[in-house]
VEXDREN-2710 file (C-alpha; in Angstrom, 1 decimal):
% VEXDREN-2710
k/r/px/py/pz
1/MET/158.7/-138.7/-18.5
2/ALA/156.2/-135.8/-18.1
3/PRO/154.7/-134.5/-21.4
4/THR/156.3/-131.4/-22.8
5/THR/154.1/-128.3/-22.8
6/PHE/154.3/-125.7/-25.5
7/PRO/152.5/-122.3/-25.6
8/ASP/149.5/-122.1/-27.9
9/ARG/150.9/-120.7/-31.2
10/THR/147.5/-119.8/-32.6
11/THR/147.8/-116.4/-34.5
12/HIS/145.0/-114.1/-33.9
13/GLY/143.8/-111.4/-36.3
14/PRO/143.5/-111.4/-39.9
15/SER/145.9/-113.5/-42.0
16/THR/147.5/-112.4/-45.1
17/ASP/148.7/-114.1/-48.2
18/ALA/151.8/-113.6/-50.1
19/GLU/150.4/-110.5/-51.8
20/GLY/149.3/-108.9/-48.5
21/ASN/145.6/-109.4/-49.1
22/LEU/143.5/-110.0/-46.0
23/SER/141.6/-113.3/-45.7
24/ASP/139.1/-114.5/-42.9
25/GLN/140.3/-118.0/-42.0
26/SER/139.5/-120.1/-38.9
27/THR/143.0/-119.6/-37.6
28/ALA/142.6/-115.9/-38.0
29/THR/140.0/-116.0/-35.2
30/GLY/142.0/-118.2/-32.9
31/ILE/139.5/-121.1/-33.5
32/SER/141.1/-124.4/-34.4
33/SER/139.7/-126.4/-37.2
34/PRO/138.5/-129.9/-36.6
35/SER/141.4/-131.6/-38.1
36/ARG/143.9/-129.6/-36.1
37/ALA/142.0/-130.1/-32.9
38/SER/141.9/-133.9/-33.4
39/SER/145.5/-134.0/-34.3
40/GLU/146.4/-132.0/-31.1
41/LYS/144.3/-134.2/-29.0
42/SER/145.7/-137.5/-30.3
43/SER/149.3/-136.2/-29.8
44/PRO/150.8/-137.8/-26.5
45/HIS/153.5/-135.3/-26.5
46/VAL/151.7/-132.0/-26.9
47/THR/149.2/-130.4/-24.6
48/ALA/147.6/-127.0/-25.1
49/ALA/148.4/-124.3/-22.4
50/PRO/145.6/-124.0/-19.9
51/PRO/143.5/-120.8/-20.2
52/LEU/144.5/-118.1/-17.7
53/THR/142.1/-116.9/-15.1
54/ASP/141.9/-113.4/-13.4
55/GLY/144.9/-113.0/-11.3
56/ALA/146.8/-116.0/-12.6
57/THR/150.4/-115.5/-13.7
58/SER/151.4/-116.7/-17.1
59/SER/154.3/-119.0/-17.6
60/VAL/154.7/-118.3/-21.2
61/ALA/157.2/-116.0/-22.8
62/PRO/156.1/-112.2/-23.1
63/ASP/156.0/-112.4/-26.9
64/ALA/153.8/-115.5/-26.9
65/GLU/151.5/-114.0/-24.3
66/LYS/151.3/-110.8/-26.4
67/GLN/150.4/-113.0/-29.4
68/GLN/147.5/-114.6/-27.5
69/GLN/145.8/-111.2/-26.9
70/PRO/142.6/-111.2/-28.8
71/PRO/142.4/-108.7/-31.6
72/THR/140.5/-105.5/-31.0
73/THR/137.7/-104.3/-33.4
74/ALA/140.0/-101.6/-34.6
75/ALA/142.9/-103.9/-35.4
76/TRP/140.5/-106.3/-37.1
77/ASN/139.2/-103.5/-39.5
78/ALA/142.7/-102.1/-40.0
79/GLY/144.6/-105.4/-40.8
80/PRO/148.0/-104.9/-42.1
81/PRO/148.8/-101.2/-42.3
82/PRO/148.3/-99.6/-45.7
83/PRO/151.6/-99.4/-47.5
84/ASN/151.3/-95.7/-48.3
85/GLY/153.2/-96.1/-51.6
86/GLY/154.8/-98.7/-53.9
87/LEU/153.9/-99.7/-57.4
88/ALA/150.7/-101.5/-56.4
89/ALA/149.3/-98.6/-54.5
90/TRP/150.1/-95.9/-57.1
91/LEU/148.6/-98.2/-59.8
92/GLN/145.4/-97.8/-57.8
93/VAL/145.6/-94.1/-57.9
94/VAL/146.1/-94.2/-61.8
95/SER/143.1/-96.6/-62.0
96/VAL/140.9/-94.4/-59.9
97/PHE/142.0/-91.4/-61.9
98/PHE/140.4/-92.9/-65.0
99/ILE/137.3/-93.9/-63.1
100/PHE/137.0/-90.3/-62.2
101/PHE/137.7/-89.3/-65.8
102/ASN/134.8/-91.3/-66.9
103/THR/132.4/-90.5/-64.1
104/TRP/132.7/-86.9/-62.8
105/GLY/134.7/-86.0/-66.0
106/LEU/131.6/-86.7/-68.0
107/LEU/129.3/-85.0/-65.5
108/ASN/131.5/-81.9/-65.7
109/THR/131.2/-82.1/-69.6
110/PHE/127.4/-81.8/-69.4
111/GLY/127.6/-78.0/-69.5
112/ILE/128.8/-78.3/-73.1
113/PHE/125.9/-80.6/-74.0
114/GLN/123.5/-78.1/-72.3
115/THR/124.8/-75.3/-74.5
116/TYR/124.6/-77.5/-77.7
117/TYR/121.1/-78.9/-77.0
118/GLU/119.9/-75.2/-76.6
119/SER/121.7/-73.9/-79.7
120/SER/120.2/-73.6/-83.2
121/GLU/122.2/-76.6/-84.2
122/SER/120.5/-78.8/-81.6
123/ILE/119.4/-82.4/-82.4
124/PHE/116.2/-81.4/-80.9
125/GLN/114.3/-79.7/-83.7
126/PRO/112.9/-77.1/-84.0
127/PRO/115.3/-75.2/-81.8
128/GLY/113.7/-74.1/-78.6
129/SER/111.2/-77.1/-78.6
130/VAL/112.8/-78.5/-75.4
131/SER/113.1/-76.0/-72.5
132/SER/116.2/-75.3/-70.5
133/SER/114.7/-76.9/-67.4
134/ASN/113.9/-80.1/-69.3
135/ILE/117.3/-80.3/-71.0
136/SER/119.0/-79.9/-67.5
137/TRP/117.1/-83.1/-66.4
138/ILE/119.4/-85.2/-68.5
139/GLY/122.5/-84.0/-66.7
140/SER/120.8/-84.1/-63.4
141/ILE/119.6/-87.7/-63.8
142/GLN/123.0/-88.7/-65.0
143/SER/124.6/-87.2/-61.8
144/PHE/121.9/-88.7/-59.6
145/MET/122.5/-92.2/-61.2
146/VAL/126.3/-91.8/-60.4
147/LEU/125.7/-91.0/-56.7
148/LEU/122.6/-93.3/-56.2
149/GLY/124.7/-96.2/-57.7
150/GLY/126.7/-96.2/-54.6
151/LEU/123.7/-97.4/-52.6
152/VAL/124.3/-100.7/-54.4
153/SER/127.8/-100.6/-55.4
154/GLY/129.1/-99.7/-51.8
155/PRO/127.8/-102.8/-50.0
156/LEU/128.8/-105.0/-53.0
157/TYR/132.3/-103.6/-52.7
158/ASP/132.3/-104.5/-49.0
159/ARG/131.5/-108.0/-50.0
160/GLY/134.4/-108.3/-52.4
161/TYR/132.7/-107.7/-55.8
162/LEU/134.9/-104.9/-56.9
163/LYS/135.9/-106.5/-60.3
164/TYR/132.4/-107.3/-61.4
165/LEU/131.3/-103.7/-60.5
166/ILE/134.1/-102.2/-62.8
167/TYR/133.1/-104.6/-65.6
168/VAL/129.3/-103.6/-65.5
169/GLY/130.1/-100.0/-65.1
170/ALA/132.6/-99.8/-67.9
171/PHE/130.1/-101.5/-70.2
172/GLY/127.3/-99.1/-69.2
173/VAL/129.3/-96.0/-70.0
174/VAL/130.5/-97.1/-73.4
175/PHE/127.3/-98.7/-74.4
176/GLY/125.2/-95.6/-73.2
177/HIS/127.4/-93.3/-75.5
178/MET/126.9/-95.6/-78.5
179/MET/123.2/-95.3/-78.0
180/LEU/123.4/-91.5/-77.4
181/SER/125.0/-91.1/-80.8
182/LEU/121.8/-92.5/-82.4
183/VAL/119.1/-90.3/-80.6
184/SER/117.1/-87.6/-82.2
185/GLU/114.5/-86.9/-79.5
186/PHE/114.6/-85.7/-75.9
187/TRP/113.4/-88.9/-74.3
188/GLN/116.0/-90.9/-76.1
189/ALA/118.8/-88.7/-74.8
190/LEU/117.4/-88.8/-71.4
191/LEU/117.4/-92.5/-71.4
192/ALA/120.9/-93.1/-73.0
193/GLN/122.9/-90.1/-71.4
194/GLY/121.0/-89.8/-68.2
195/PHE/120.1/-93.4/-67.1
196/VAL/122.4/-95.7/-69.0
197/VAL/125.7/-93.7/-68.8
198/GLY/124.8/-92.4/-65.3
199/LEU/124.1/-95.9/-63.8
200/GLY/127.2/-97.3/-65.4
201/ALA/129.4/-94.6/-63.9
202/GLY/127.5/-95.2/-60.5
203/MET/128.7/-98.7/-60.5
204/MET/132.4/-97.7/-60.6
205/PHE/132.5/-94.4/-58.6
206/THR/132.0/-95.5/-55.1
207/PRO/134.1/-98.6/-55.1
208/GLY/136.9/-96.6/-56.9
209/VAL/137.0/-93.9/-54.2
210/THR/136.7/-96.5/-51.4
211/VAL/139.5/-98.8/-52.5
212/LEU/142.2/-96.1/-52.0
213/GLN/141.8/-96.2/-48.2
214/SER/143.2/-99.7/-48.0
215/TYR/146.3/-98.6/-49.7
216/PHE/146.9/-95.2/-48.1
217/SER/146.5/-93.9/-44.5
218/THR/148.8/-90.8/-43.9
219/LYS/148.6/-89.9/-47.7
220/ILE/145.0/-90.5/-48.3
221/GLY/144.2/-86.9/-49.0
222/LEU/147.1/-86.6/-51.6
223/ALA/146.1/-90.0/-53.1
224/THR/142.4/-89.1/-53.4
225/GLY/143.2/-85.6/-54.7
226/LEU/145.3/-87.0/-57.6
227/ALA/142.7/-89.4/-58.4
228/ALA/140.1/-86.9/-58.4
229/ALA/142.0/-84.8/-60.8
230/GLY/140.8/-87.2/-63.4
231/SER/137.5/-85.7/-63.3
232/SER/138.9/-82.2/-64.1
233/PHE/141.0/-83.8/-66.8
234/GLY/138.0/-85.4/-68.3
235/GLY/136.1/-82.2/-68.1
236/VAL/138.8/-80.7/-70.2
237/VAL/139.3/-83.4/-72.8
238/TYR/135.6/-84.4/-73.6
239/PRO/134.3/-80.9/-74.1
240/ILE/137.1/-80.0/-76.4
241/VAL/136.9/-83.3/-78.3
242/PHE/133.0/-82.7/-78.8
243/TYR/133.2/-79.2/-79.9
244/ARG/136.3/-79.7/-82.3
245/LEU/134.5/-82.6/-84.1
246/ILE/130.9/-81.6/-84.1
247/ASP/131.3/-79.4/-87.2
248/ARG/133.6/-81.9/-89.0
249/ILE/132.0/-85.3/-88.3
250/GLY/128.6/-84.4/-87.0
251/TYR/127.0/-85.2/-83.7
252/GLY/126.7/-88.9/-83.9
253/TRP/130.3/-89.7/-84.7
254/SER/131.4/-87.0/-82.1
255/VAL/129.6/-88.8/-79.4
256/ARG/131.0/-92.2/-80.6
257/VAL/134.5/-90.8/-80.3
258/ILE/133.9/-90.0/-76.7
259/GLY/132.6/-93.5/-76.2
260/PHE/135.8/-95.0/-77.7
261/ILE/138.0/-92.7/-75.5
262/ALA/136.0/-94.1/-72.6
263/LEU/136.5/-97.6/-73.6
264/ALA/140.3/-97.2/-74.0
265/THR/140.7/-95.4/-70.7
266/LEU/138.5/-97.7/-68.7
267/MET/140.8/-100.7/-69.6
268/VAL/143.3/-99.2/-67.0
269/PRO/141.0/-99.9/-63.9
270/VAL/139.6/-103.1/-65.5
271/VAL/143.1/-104.6/-65.6
272/PHE/144.8/-102.9/-62.6
273/LEU/142.3/-102.1/-59.9
274/LYS/142.4/-104.6/-57.1
275/GLN/140.5/-104.9/-53.8
276/ARG/143.0/-105.3/-50.9
277/THR/140.7/-105.9/-48.0
278/LYS/137.1/-106.8/-47.6
279/SER/134.8/-107.2/-44.6
280/GLY/134.6/-110.8/-43.3
281/LYS/131.0/-110.2/-42.2
282/VAL/128.1/-110.0/-44.7
283/ARG/126.1/-106.8/-43.9
284/ALA/122.8/-105.5/-45.0
285/LEU/122.7/-103.3/-48.1
286/VAL/121.8/-100.3/-46.1
287/ASP/123.8/-99.6/-42.9
288/VAL/120.9/-98.1/-40.7
289/SER/123.5/-97.4/-38.0
290/ALA/124.6/-94.5/-40.1
291/PHE/121.4/-92.7/-39.5
292/THR/122.2/-92.6/-35.6
293/ASP/125.7/-91.1/-36.3
294/GLY/125.2/-87.5/-35.7
295/PRO/128.5/-86.1/-37.4
296/TYR/128.0/-88.4/-40.4
297/VAL/124.3/-87.2/-40.9
298/LEU/125.2/-83.6/-40.5
299/PHE/128.1/-83.7/-42.9
300/THR/126.0/-85.5/-45.5
301/PHE/123.3/-82.8/-45.1
302/GLY/125.9/-79.9/-45.4
303/THR/127.3/-81.5/-48.5
304/PHE/123.8/-82.0/-49.9
305/VAL/123.1/-78.3/-49.5
306/GLY/126.4/-77.4/-51.2
307/PHE/125.9/-79.7/-54.1
308/ILE/122.7/-77.9/-54.9
309/GLY/124.6/-74.7/-55.3
310/LEU/127.6/-76.3/-57.0
311/TYR/125.3/-77.5/-60.0
312/VAL/124.1/-74.1/-60.6
313/MET/127.5/-72.9/-61.8
314/LEU/128.5/-76.2/-63.4
315/PHE/125.4/-76.4/-65.6
316/TYR/124.7/-72.8/-66.5
317/LEU/128.0/-70.8/-66.5
318/SER/128.7/-71.6/-70.2
319/PHE/125.1/-71.0/-71.3
320/PHE/125.2/-67.6/-69.4
321/GLY/127.9/-66.2/-71.7
322/LEU/126.1/-67.3/-74.8
323/ASN/122.6/-66.3/-73.7
324/THR/123.8/-62.8/-72.5
325/GLY/126.0/-62.1/-75.5
326/ALA/129.1/-61.8/-73.2
327/THR/130.7/-64.5/-75.3
328/ASP/130.5/-65.6/-78.9
329/PRO/129.3/-69.2/-79.5
330/ALA/133.0/-70.6/-79.9
331/MET/134.2/-69.0/-76.6
332/ALA/131.2/-70.2/-74.8
333/PHE/132.1/-73.9/-75.5
334/TYR/135.6/-73.2/-73.9
335/ILE/134.2/-71.9/-70.6
336/VAL/133.7/-75.4/-69.4
337/PRO/137.2/-76.6/-70.2
338/ILE/138.7/-73.5/-68.5
339/LEU/136.7/-74.1/-65.3
340/ASN/137.7/-77.9/-65.2
341/ALA/141.4/-77.1/-65.9
342/ALA/141.5/-74.9/-62.9
343/SER/139.6/-77.5/-60.9
344/MET/142.4/-80.0/-61.7
345/PHE/144.6/-78.0/-59.2
346/GLY/141.7/-77.5/-56.9
347/ARG/141.4/-81.3/-56.3
348/THR/145.0/-82.0/-55.8
349/LEU/146.6/-79.0/-53.8
350/PRO/143.7/-78.7/-51.1
351/ASN/143.8/-82.5/-50.7
352/TRP/147.5/-82.6/-50.2
353/LEU/147.1/-79.8/-47.7
354/SER/144.2/-81.7/-45.9
355/ASP/146.7/-84.3/-44.9
356/LYS/148.5/-81.6/-42.9
357/VAL/145.7/-79.7/-41.5
358/GLY/142.5/-81.9/-41.8
359/PRO/139.9/-82.0/-44.5
360/PHE/137.3/-80.0/-42.7
361/ASN/139.7/-77.1/-42.3
362/ILE/139.9/-76.9/-46.1
363/LEU/136.3/-77.6/-47.0
364/ILE/134.9/-74.8/-44.9
365/PRO/136.7/-72.0/-46.6
366/GLY/136.3/-73.7/-50.1
367/ALA/132.6/-73.6/-49.7
368/LEU/132.6/-70.1/-48.5
369/VAL/134.6/-68.7/-51.5
370/CYS/132.4/-70.8/-53.9
371/GLY/129.2/-69.1/-52.5
372/ALA/130.9/-65.6/-52.8
373/LEU/131.8/-66.3/-56.3
374/THR/128.4/-67.4/-57.4
375/LEU/126.8/-64.3/-55.8
376/ALA/129.5/-62.2/-57.6
377/MET/128.1/-63.3/-60.9
378/MET/125.2/-60.8/-60.5
379/GLY/127.7/-58.1/-61.4
380/VAL/129.5/-60.1/-64.3
381/LYS/129.0/-58.5/-67.7
382/GLY/132.0/-59.4/-69.9
383/LEU/134.1/-62.2/-71.2
384/GLY/137.1/-61.3/-69.0
385/ALA/135.0/-61.4/-65.7
386/ILE/133.4/-64.8/-66.7
387/ILE/136.8/-66.3/-67.4
388/VAL/138.2/-65.0/-64.0
389/VAL/135.1/-66.4/-62.2
390/ALA/135.4/-69.7/-64.1
391/ILE/139.0/-70.1/-63.0
392/LEU/138.5/-69.3/-59.4
393/PHE/135.4/-71.2/-59.0
394/GLY/136.9/-74.3/-60.8
395/PHE/139.9/-74.2/-58.2
396/PHE/137.8/-73.7/-55.1
397/SER/134.9/-76.1/-56.2
398/GLY/137.3/-79.0/-56.4
399/VAL/137.0/-79.5/-52.7
400/PHE/133.4/-80.7/-53.2
401/ILE/134.4/-83.5/-55.5
402/ALA/137.6/-84.6/-53.9
403/LEU/137.2/-84.1/-50.1
404/PRO/133.9/-85.7/-49.2
405/THR/135.4/-89.2/-49.5
406/VAL/138.3/-88.2/-47.2
407/CYS/135.8/-86.7/-44.7
408/TYR/133.7/-90.0/-44.8
409/ILE/136.9/-91.9/-44.1
410/ALA/137.6/-89.6/-41.1
411/LEU/134.0/-90.0/-39.7
412/THR/133.8/-93.7/-40.2
413/LYS/135.5/-95.6/-37.2
414/ASP/134.5/-99.1/-38.4
415/LYS/136.3/-99.3/-41.8
416/SER/134.6/-102.6/-42.7
417/ARG/131.5/-100.4/-43.1
418/LEU/133.3/-97.8/-45.3
419/GLY/131.9/-98.9/-48.7
420/SER/128.4/-98.9/-47.3
421/ARG/128.8/-95.5/-45.6
422/ILE/130.2/-93.7/-48.6
423/GLY/127.6/-95.3/-51.0
424/LEU/124.7/-94.3/-48.6
425/GLY/126.0/-90.8/-48.3
426/TYR/126.6/-90.3/-52.0
427/ALA/123.1/-91.7/-52.8
428/PHE/121.5/-88.9/-50.6
429/LEU/123.8/-86.4/-52.2
430/GLY/122.3/-87.5/-55.6
431/LEU/119.0/-86.0/-54.7
432/ALA/120.8/-82.6/-54.6
433/THR/121.5/-82.8/-58.3
434/LEU/117.7/-83.2/-59.1
435/ILE/117.1/-79.9/-57.3
436/GLY/120.3/-78.0/-58.5
437/GLY/119.8/-78.6/-62.1
438/PRO/116.1/-78.6/-63.0
439/GLY/115.3/-76.3/-60.1
440/THR/117.8/-73.8/-61.5
441/GLY/116.2/-74.1/-64.9
442/ALA/112.8/-73.4/-63.6
443/ILE/114.1/-70.2/-61.8
444/LEU/115.8/-69.2/-65.0
445/GLN/112.6/-69.4/-67.1
446/GLN/110.9/-66.9/-64.8
447/THR/110.9/-63.5/-66.5
448/GLY/113.7/-61.4/-64.9
449/HIS/114.9/-57.9/-65.5
450/ASN/113.7/-56.2/-68.8
451/GLY/112.0/-59.4/-69.9
452/HIS/115.2/-61.5/-70.0
453/ASN/116.0/-64.8/-68.3
454/ASN/116.2/-64.6/-64.5
455/TRP/119.9/-64.9/-64.2
456/THR/120.0/-62.9/-60.8
457/GLY/117.6/-65.4/-59.4
458/ILE/119.8/-68.4/-60.0
459/TRP/123.0/-66.8/-58.9
460/VAL/121.3/-65.8/-55.6
461/PHE/119.9/-69.4/-55.3
462/GLY/123.3/-71.1/-55.8
463/GLY/125.2/-68.7/-53.7
464/VAL/122.9/-68.8/-50.7
465/MET/123.1/-72.7/-50.9
466/LEU/126.9/-72.7/-50.9
467/LEU/127.2/-70.2/-48.0
468/ALA/124.7/-72.3/-46.0
469/ALA/126.8/-75.5/-46.6
470/SER/130.0/-73.5/-45.2
471/GLY/127.9/-72.7/-42.1
472/ILE/126.8/-76.3/-41.6
473/PHE/130.5/-77.4/-41.9
474/MET/131.4/-74.9/-39.3
475/VAL/128.9/-76.3/-36.8
476/LEU/130.2/-79.8/-37.5
477/ARG/133.7/-78.8/-37.0
478/SER/133.0/-77.2/-33.8
479/TRP/130.9/-80.2/-32.6
480/LYS/133.4/-82.8/-33.5
481/PHE/136.8/-81.1/-33.0
482/GLY/136.1/-78.1/-30.9
483/PHE/136.5/-74.3/-31.5
484/LYS/140.3/-74.1/-31.6
485/LEU/141.3/-72.9/-35.0
486/THR/144.8/-74.6/-34.9
487/THR/143.2/-78.2/-34.3
488/LYS/143.6/-80.5/-37.2
489/ALA/140.2/-81.3/-38.2
END
């Protein structure tokens, strides 16, 4: 009797386990293991189907023939489609919400520290002994560390080390605040708040925003926006906690309370954040191919310019009211929470809309309005006007925090490189914080009109940067998607 011939049942493409996680196995590539090869060879009743040559006709069934097609690169990167919902997916959003709460939420809080450090009650004595520009270095380095951390945490995420990054990052944020509660000199605050807290947050931020793309595709804008709202929520909670406690329990314990809040909220991502996919190929820490990707480079540069202008308002709006007498000291501390409360809506609604019309169609007008509002600060004199600007700027500036990740996802075809691409992009954006904060402080210290601080100079500086960013995004949109306004981009 002739031996029976069966079609090759080797499954191509990434295999999944019971939980839906991707795994790179020998069967996933269509290469048989040695044991399997030997068993097939020794079996007298089973022979593998011969490979087809060009022009040959397959004798196997259409479904088996379809199974035998080698996976494309795009299919390999995508794997099983994201669930776009379900308990596991939304738990990731909640987890990343608290990562934003303790990364950008803390960065958005620095305006309140800037105001306190420059007040007569400052821990830096005597008052005025540390310049406004030097104080802003603390917040700028903290921001820089958050973004620079992606240069390391992005590639490590691609290699599957998400949990370790969250452990290290959570420790850094909590430990840094405990050390900050003990400082009495400028260099100590710079080390604890700038470097330790910043680097800890940097270990969590890029992996946090990257993990969502494996759980959401059609709803990635909404998911990212809801998670990014955590930064606004942190920017509301932390300043109020600091201000309400500073007169009751002192600076040291106020900062410790912030550290304990961070510890409690970071337990959520420590427990629930889970990496669903990872690249099967070990890559270099720096993806050099990104430098030859024109749209990627132009977008990063445009966001870099926008971040410079963004930090002018985030760092100095609260101090502006106090320094010019437009607000009393108590109200000056609440300007930052007001801005961040408005930003909560600015990080969810535009992101939800970006799923419908595209992220670049939202980012361009957002940057344009932020630039106009910053320039409008030249005519602001009273408390009412400051509050109106804080609300509007808070809403529209949300696009700079929530949408860059969505744009990077759209610009990255090879999703196995996504962690590295996002990390590299944010590391470059970190340089903008070193210009926006201290650079603005240096401009402010120049003698302005009637011998006062040069507030007009910093508003012009910030406004021009934001308008330039909007122009760069327009060029990118036209290059990548064309000039038609109704195109989803």
